[in-house]
C-alpha positions as CSV (number, residue, x, y, z in Angstrom):
1,M,50.6,96.7,172.3
2,E,54.3,96.5,171.4
3,E,55.2,96.8,167.7
4,L,56.6,93.6,166.1
5,V,60.3,93.8,165.3
6,S,61.7,91.6,162.5
7,I,65.3,90.5,163.0
8,V,66.9,89.1,159.8
9,V,70.2,87.2,160.2
10,P,72.0,86.0,157.0
11,V,73.9,82.8,157.8
12,Y,76.8,81.3,155.8
13,N,79.1,78.8,157.4
14,M,78.4,80.1,160.9
15,G,77.8,76.8,162.7
16,N,80.3,77.8,165.4
17,S,78.7,81.2,166.3
18,I,75.1,81.3,165.3
19,E,73.8,80.0,168.6
20,I,75.6,82.8,170.5
21,C,74.1,85.4,168.2
22,V,70.6,84.0,168.4
23,N,70.8,83.5,172.2
24,S,71.6,87.2,172.5
25,L,68.5,88.0,170.5
26,L,66.3,85.6,172.5
27,K,67.5,87.3,175.7
28,Q,66.1,90.7,174.6
29,D,63.9,92.4,177.2
30,Y,61.6,93.3,174.3
31,A,59.6,90.1,173.6
32,N,57.6,90.9,170.5
33,I,60.3,89.9,167.9
34,E,60.5,87.5,165.0
35,I,63.9,86.1,164.1
36,L,64.4,85.1,160.4
37,L,67.5,83.0,159.9
38,V,68.4,82.8,156.3
39,D,70.9,80.1,155.5
40,D,72.8,81.2,152.4
41,G,73.8,77.7,151.1
42,S,76.1,77.0,154.0
43,K,78.6,74.1,153.6
44,D,78.9,73.4,157.3
45,N,76.2,72.5,159.9
46,S,74.7,76.0,160.0
47,L,71.3,74.9,158.6
48,E,71.1,72.1,161.2
49,K,72.0,74.5,164.0
50,C,69.3,77.0,162.7
51,N,66.6,74.3,162.7
52,K,67.5,73.2,166.2
53,L,67.2,76.8,167.4
54,K,63.8,77.1,165.6
55,D,62.5,74.1,167.5
56,K,63.3,75.8,170.8
57,D,61.5,79.1,170.2
58,N,58.4,79.7,168.0
59,R,59.6,83.3,167.3
60,I,62.3,81.8,165.0
61,R,61.8,81.0,161.3
62,V,64.4,79.4,159.0
63,Y,64.8,79.9,155.3
64,H,67.3,78.1,153.1
65,T,68.6,79.5,149.8
66,E,71.4,78.8,147.3
67,N,74.6,80.7,148.0
68,R,74.2,84.2,146.6
69,G,75.6,86.4,149.3
70,S,74.3,88.2,152.3
71,G,72.5,90.9,150.3
72,P,70.1,88.5,148.6
73,A,69.8,86.6,151.9
74,R,68.6,89.7,153.6
75,N,66.2,90.4,150.8
76,T,64.7,87.0,151.5
77,G,64.3,88.2,155.1
78,I,62.6,91.4,154.0
79,E,60.2,89.6,151.7
80,N,59.1,87.4,154.6
81,A,59.2,89.9,157.5
82,K,56.0,90.9,159.1
83,G,57.2,93.6,161.6
84,Q,56.9,97.4,161.7
85,Y,60.6,97.7,162.2
86,I,63.5,95.6,160.9
87,Y,67.1,95.0,162.1
88,F,70.0,93.2,160.4
89,P,72.7,91.8,162.7
90,D,75.6,89.6,161.6
91,A,75.6,85.9,162.5
92,D,78.8,86.1,164.6
93,D,77.9,89.2,166.7
94,Q,75.7,89.9,169.7
95,L,73.3,92.5,171.0
96,E,73.0,94.0,174.5
97,E,69.9,92.7,176.2
98,N,68.1,96.0,176.2
99,A,69.0,96.9,172.6
100,I,65.7,96.3,170.8
101,S,63.6,98.1,173.5
102,M,65.9,101.1,173.3
103,L,65.8,101.1,169.5
104,V,62.0,100.9,169.4
105,A,61.8,103.8,171.9
106,G,64.3,105.7,169.9
107,M,62.3,105.2,166.7
108,Q,59.0,106.1,168.3
109,K,60.2,109.2,170.2
110,G,59.7,111.4,167.2
111,K,58.4,109.1,164.5
112,Y,61.8,108.5,163.0
113,D,62.6,106.4,159.9
114,L,66.2,105.5,161.0
115,V,67.9,105.1,164.4
116,V,71.8,105.0,164.4
117,F,73.5,103.7,167.5
118,G,76.9,102.9,169.0
119,Y,78.9,99.7,169.0
120,K,82.2,98.2,170.1
121,S,84.5,95.9,168.1
122,L,86.4,93.1,169.9
123,D,89.4,91.1,168.8
124,K,89.6,87.3,169.1
125,N,90.7,87.7,172.8
126,G,87.7,89.8,173.7
127,N,89.7,93.0,173.9
128,T,87.9,96.2,172.8
129,V,89.8,97.6,169.9
130,L,87.2,100.1,168.7
131,L,84.4,102.0,170.6
132,K,82.0,104.0,168.4
133,Q,79.6,106.2,170.2
134,Y,77.2,108.8,168.7
135,P,76.3,112.0,170.6
136,E,72.5,112.3,170.8
137,M,71.2,114.1,167.7
138,E,68.0,114.4,165.6
139,K,68.2,115.4,161.9
140,K,65.9,115.9,159.0
141,G,66.6,113.6,156.2
142,E,66.7,116.4,153.6
143,D,69.3,118.3,155.7
144,V,71.5,115.2,155.8
145,R,71.2,114.6,152.1
146,Q,72.1,118.2,151.2
147,D,75.4,117.9,153.1
148,Y,76.2,114.2,153.1
149,S,79.9,114.7,153.5
150,N,79.4,114.7,157.3
151,Y,77.6,111.3,157.1
152,V,79.0,109.5,154.1
153,A,81.8,107.7,155.9
154,S,81.3,105.3,158.9
155,T,84.4,106.9,160.5
156,R,82.7,110.3,160.7
157,K,81.3,111.6,164.0
158,Y,77.8,110.9,162.6
159,G,78.6,108.3,160.0
160,I,75.6,106.7,158.4
161,Q,77.2,104.6,155.5
162,G,78.7,101.3,156.3
163,A,77.3,98.2,157.9
164,P,73.6,97.8,158.7
165,W,74.0,96.3,162.1
166,N,74.2,99.6,164.0
167,K,71.1,100.9,162.3
168,F,67.4,100.3,162.9
169,F,65.0,100.6,159.9
170,D,61.3,101.2,159.2
171,L,60.2,98.0,157.4
172,S,57.0,99.7,156.0
173,L,59.2,102.4,154.3
174,I,61.4,99.6,152.8
175,K,58.3,97.8,151.4
176,M,56.6,101.0,150.3
177,H,59.6,101.9,148.1
178,S,60.7,98.4,147.2
179,I,64.1,99.0,148.7
180,E,66.4,96.0,148.3
181,Y,70.0,95.1,148.9
182,P,71.8,95.1,145.5
183,P,73.1,91.7,144.2
184,L,76.7,92.4,145.0
185,R,79.2,90.1,146.7
186,R,80.7,92.9,148.7
187,H,79.5,96.4,149.7
188,Q,75.8,95.5,149.3
189,D,75.1,97.0,152.7
190,E,76.2,100.4,151.6
191,G,74.2,100.2,148.5
192,F,71.1,99.4,150.6
193,I,71.7,102.3,153.0
194,S,72.2,104.7,150.0
195,R,68.9,103.6,148.6
196,Y,67.1,103.8,152.0
197,M,68.5,107.3,152.6
198,C,66.7,108.6,149.5
199,F,63.4,108.2,151.3
200,C,64.4,108.8,154.9
201,N,62.6,111.8,156.5
202,N,63.8,111.8,160.1
203,I,67.0,110.3,161.6
204,H,67.8,109.8,165.3
205,F,71.3,109.2,166.5
206,I,71.4,107.7,170.0
207,Q,74.3,107.4,172.4
208,P,74.1,103.9,173.9
209,I,76.5,101.2,172.7
210,L,74.2,98.3,171.9
211,Y,76.1,96.1,169.5
212,I,79.1,93.9,170.0
213,H,81.0,93.3,166.7
214,N,83.6,90.5,166.6
215,L,86.4,91.2,164.3
216,N,87.7,88.6,161.8
217,D,91.4,87.8,161.5
218,L,93.1,89.0,158.3
219,K,92.9,85.6,156.6
220,K,89.1,85.4,157.0
221,E,88.8,89.0,155.9
222,W,90.8,88.3,152.8
223,D,88.6,85.2,152.1
224,K,85.5,87.5,152.0
225,Y,86.7,89.2,148.9
226,P,85.4,87.4,145.8
227,V,87.6,87.0,142.7
228,D,85.2,89.4,140.8
229,Y,85.5,92.0,143.5
230,I,85.9,94.7,140.9
231,D,82.2,94.1,139.9
232,A,81.1,94.8,143.5
233,V,83.3,98.0,143.6
234,M,81.8,99.3,140.4
235,G,78.3,98.3,141.4
236,L,78.6,100.3,144.7
237,Y,80.1,103.3,142.9
238,N,77.2,103.3,140.3
239,T,74.6,103.0,143.1
240,K,76.1,106.0,144.9
241,K,76.2,108.0,141.7
242,E,72.5,107.2,141.2
243,T,71.6,108.1,144.8
244,I,73.9,110.1,146.9
245,L,75.4,112.2,144.1
246,T,72.0,113.3,142.8
247,W,70.9,114.8,146.2
248,N,73.0,118.0,145.9
249,K,75.1,118.3,142.7
250,K,76.9,121.3,144.2
251,D,78.3,119.2,147.1
252,K,81.9,118.7,145.9
253,K,83.0,117.3,149.3
254,T,80.8,114.3,149.1
255,K,81.8,113.7,145.5
256,T,85.5,113.7,146.4
257,I,84.9,111.3,149.3
258,I,83.0,108.9,147.1
259,E,85.7,109.1,144.3
260,H,88.4,108.6,146.9
261,E,86.7,105.5,148.2
262,Y,86.2,104.2,144.7
263,I,89.9,104.5,143.8
264,C,90.9,102.8,147.0
265,N,88.5,99.9,146.4
266,V,89.7,99.5,142.8
267,I,93.3,99.2,144.0
268,K,92.1,96.7,146.6
269,S,90.5,94.7,143.7
270,L,93.9,94.8,141.8
271,E,95.6,93.3,144.9
272,M,93.3,90.3,144.3
273,S,95.8,89.2,141.6
274,Y,97.8,87.9,144.5
275,S,94.9,86.1,146.2
276,P,95.3,82.3,146.4
277,K,91.8,82.0,145.0
278,M,92.9,83.5,141.7
279,H,95.5,80.9,140.9
280,M,97.1,83.6,138.7
281,K,100.5,83.1,137.1
282,S,103.0,86.0,137.2
283,I,102.9,86.3,133.4
284,D,99.1,86.9,133.5
285,R,99.0,89.7,136.0
286,I,100.0,92.6,133.8
287,P,97.3,92.0,131.1
288,W,94.8,91.3,133.9
289,I,95.5,94.6,135.6
290,R,95.2,96.5,132.4
291,K,91.8,94.9,131.7
292,Q,90.5,95.7,135.2
293,V,91.7,99.3,135.1
294,E,90.0,99.8,131.7
295,K,86.8,98.2,133.0
296,A,86.7,100.4,136.0
297,E,87.4,103.6,134.1
298,V,89.4,104.7,137.1
299,L,92.0,106.6,135.0
300,D,89.2,109.1,134.0
301,I,88.8,110.3,137.6
302,D,90.8,113.2,138.9
303,I,93.1,112.0,141.7
304,P,91.6,113.4,145.0
305,N,94.2,115.2,147.1
306,T,92.9,113.2,150.1
307,L,94.3,109.9,148.6
308,G,97.0,108.2,150.7
309,R,100.6,107.8,149.5
310,Y,100.3,104.1,148.6
311,Q,97.2,104.6,146.5
312,R,98.6,107.7,144.8
313,I,101.8,105.9,143.9
314,V,100.0,102.8,142.5
315,L,97.6,104.9,140.5
316,M,100.4,107.1,139.1
317,L,102.4,104.1,138.0
318,I,99.4,102.5,136.3
319,R,98.7,105.8,134.5
320,K,102.2,105.8,133.2
321,N,101.9,102.1,132.2
322,H,104.5,101.0,134.8
323,I,102.3,98.2,135.9
324,K,105.1,95.8,136.8
325,M,106.4,98.4,139.4
326,A,102.8,98.9,140.6
327,L,102.5,95.1,141.2
328,I,105.8,95.1,143.1
329,I,104.5,97.8,145.5
330,M,101.1,96.0,145.9
331,R,102.9,92.8,146.7
332,F,105.1,94.5,149.3
333,K,102.1,96.1,150.9
334,I,100.3,92.7,151.1
335,E,103.3,91.1,152.7
336,V,103.6,93.9,155.3
337,E,99.9,93.5,156.2
338,K,100.4,89.7,156.6
339,R,103.4,90.0,158.8
340,G,101.6,92.6,160.9
341,A,98.7,90.2,161.3
342,L,101.0,87.4,162.3
343,K,102.5,89.6,165.1
344,L,99.0,90.3,166.4
345,L,98.2,86.6,166.4
346,R,101.3,85.8,168.4
347,R,100.5,88.2,171.2
């Protein structure tokens, strides 16, 4: 008999896309699935759409929660899931029709705890802008943990960290060790994967591209960053210190990568002072930056030599208390990004 696969989809204001996503799940050639749609306090017609989909197929269940973010929504899915395996797609993306059958086969081939697979990213016109494919490989979890620098970034040849939608998990392992998504407004996916990797014994990278990821435009991407983004950045950094950085304390490469990422994310959080959501006056920016930098303790970290020029300059200016100049550079960078996005939209 086929093992039951639980598919958990967090839904927030996805009324325009949830049907496309769910239809791609219902078309799977692997029938023994349950689809858990978790409406995260949507303000549009997402909940109504979810309930209509539920009425069409008895494999769909709908849960409604107050808005707490995709991490807690996925935790609701984990709590209610009944499968042997679990999968977490985004509500505005799609799966190839043979995806679940290939993932189950990939998991069962060698009693693996994790299957990592390829994906493609599409722009708003349906053009492929990124194709990520993994050469077939099997690895012991302990070997991966001992040299995680080769896996810590999603951009690496065998990147594991990043989004959960190109990974297939063992639900029994999650429940056995009470693994949850941390209650962060951003980067909760990476926190979950870091925790899961602590208990992962066998990993299978498979070659097929099974997931279609639809990229958001720059405005939507900016809107995803909460005003307290610094808290998510610090939460992720602390989670990685408690997990990844305990696996092999001699692994300096991984430590450098994580510190590099942390500094970049802190600077991204400082750019939030220019977000329309902040309603911040110019006079308030300098003291706000000082407070954020002190809170993040970023000045205590040695500057990695891998850091880009922009981050290096901003960090150097802040360390020398030239915050006004750092703000000018951040503002310039934001404007350049906006203009670049406008050019792309006009194509």
